[in-house]
C-alpha atoms as one frame of an Amber mdcrd trajectory, in Angstrom:
protein
 120.273  91.335  73.056 121.808  88.001  74.015 123.275  87.894  77.901 127.052
  87.584  77.299 128.376  91.114  77.454 127.856  91.422  81.311 130.121  94.364
  82.199 128.092  96.279  79.682 124.619  95.239  80.677 125.213  95.916  84.190
 126.407  99.448  83.489 123.174  99.671  81.162 120.796  98.686  84.026 123.174
 101.240  86.536 122.706 104.290  84.109 119.053 103.580  83.318 118.213 103.404
  86.967 120.127 106.593  88.293 119.389 108.828  85.340 116.986 111.773  86.429
 115.937 115.099  84.799 116.171 113.520  81.011 113.531 114.511  78.949 113.412
 111.020  77.440 112.667 109.237  80.249 109.500 108.592  82.122 109.872 107.034
  85.608 107.319 105.758  87.920 106.628 104.177  91.094 103.938 101.538  91.018
 102.276 100.710  94.628 100.695  97.229  94.853 100.664  97.201  98.813  96.838
  96.802  98.973  96.718  94.418  96.284  96.221  90.788  97.391  99.375  88.647
  97.356  98.150  86.088  95.274  97.304  88.872  92.823 100.688  90.776  92.730
 102.864  88.406  90.568  99.980  88.143  88.021  99.283  91.836  87.906 103.373
  92.486  87.612 103.419  89.815  84.991 100.221  91.303  83.010 102.068  94.631
  82.622 105.274  93.775  81.550 103.662  91.384  78.672 101.489  94.484  77.800
 104.450  96.178  76.517 105.896  93.147  74.226 105.507  89.629  74.290 108.173
  89.419  71.419 110.942  90.812  72.878 114.260  89.178  74.248 114.377  89.740
  78.414 117.045  90.045  80.665 116.912  89.725  84.296 119.460  91.339  86.817
 118.960  89.674  89.821 120.585  91.253  93.009 120.912  89.001  95.789 121.873
  88.820  99.462 122.643  85.048  99.679 125.574  82.749  99.293 126.159  82.066
  95.579 125.398  78.154  96.478 121.851  79.090  97.339 120.984  80.769  93.968
 122.952  77.745  92.477 120.621  75.388  94.120 117.579  77.430  93.225 118.551
  77.347  89.640 119.081  73.516  89.728 116.043  72.376  91.503 113.738  74.620
  89.742 115.067  75.530  86.625 118.240  73.443  85.350 117.719  74.456  81.857
 117.934  78.239  82.253 121.141  79.591  81.737 122.273  82.175  84.274 125.390
  84.081  85.692 126.657  84.907  88.731 128.196  87.895  87.498 129.041  89.321
  90.962 129.259  87.071  94.688 127.753  88.668  97.446 130.437  90.456  99.388
 128.769  89.772 103.018 126.789  93.415 103.353 129.007  95.587 101.098 127.649
  94.805  97.894 124.779  92.776  96.895 125.593  89.826  94.382 124.587  90.018
  90.801 123.049  87.455  88.415 122.015  87.675  84.922 119.385  85.572  83.105
 118.731  86.197  79.487 116.160  84.770  77.189 114.118  84.965  74.268 110.852
  85.130  76.164 109.638  85.974  79.445 108.775  82.352  80.974 105.976  82.977
  83.329 107.091  80.158  85.424 110.054  81.563  86.228 108.752  84.727  86.418
 106.034  83.353  88.722 108.571  81.326  90.995 111.157  83.921  91.155 108.387
  86.578  92.102 107.341  84.243  94.907 110.353  83.564  96.599 111.183  87.211
  96.539 107.954  88.204  98.178 108.196  85.383 100.512 111.297  86.638 101.843
 109.748  90.268 102.843 106.935  88.067 104.567 109.168  85.332 106.440 107.594
  82.451 104.466 109.349  79.728 102.326 110.281  79.079  99.817 112.366  82.582
 100.057 115.407  84.072  98.573 116.539  87.855  99.501 116.627  89.136  96.196
 115.501  92.218  94.109 114.388  91.700  90.622 115.038  94.179  87.745 114.027
  93.501  84.301 115.303  94.832  80.807 113.696  94.855  77.112 113.634  96.834
  74.604 110.413  97.498  71.872 110.424  99.508  69.148 112.050 103.045  70.090
 112.027 102.446  73.809 114.348 100.769  76.532 112.103  99.587  79.322 113.072
  98.568  82.995 111.016  96.948  85.753 112.593  97.445  89.301 110.666  95.301
  91.612 112.040  96.066  94.815 109.509  94.376  97.121 106.128  92.884  97.846
 104.937  96.698  98.427 105.591  97.878  94.456 108.301  98.359  91.874 109.552
 101.299  89.616 108.946 101.462  85.992 111.315 103.313  83.738 110.722 104.022
  80.056 113.313 105.384  78.098 112.806 106.756  74.615 115.712 106.294  71.777
 114.236 108.651  69.630 114.511 111.709  71.528
């Protein structure tokens, strides 16, 4: 599941997140609003890694920033991480879309990305105006985490064997 065919990967994210009423799908909204901010990132990371630590991950990062701001973020903190800006932010019309793929869920990358995401909502620095979606596959299932803000996230679990 290498992050190369961005058109299909983007379509997959969109299809998974829009599906309703399908018997092969389990969806849930996880409310973390009352967890201390310092514990939220660790909580989400632990849930994701509890499913599998041996899966390839694809991040789909929706962003409402100039491309250059995202490029500076990666260059400053994670110059070794390969990313692709699939779609540039188009001034309130559509969010930009950035993909990051990898063989493992880097805890340091995840922590800094989520911290920047949560900080935006709380008007703290450093911050990025982003929404983080993470896709991975385990035996028989596709799973997407859609982390919308510091209040919570959606979990979509799709059985491939139904």
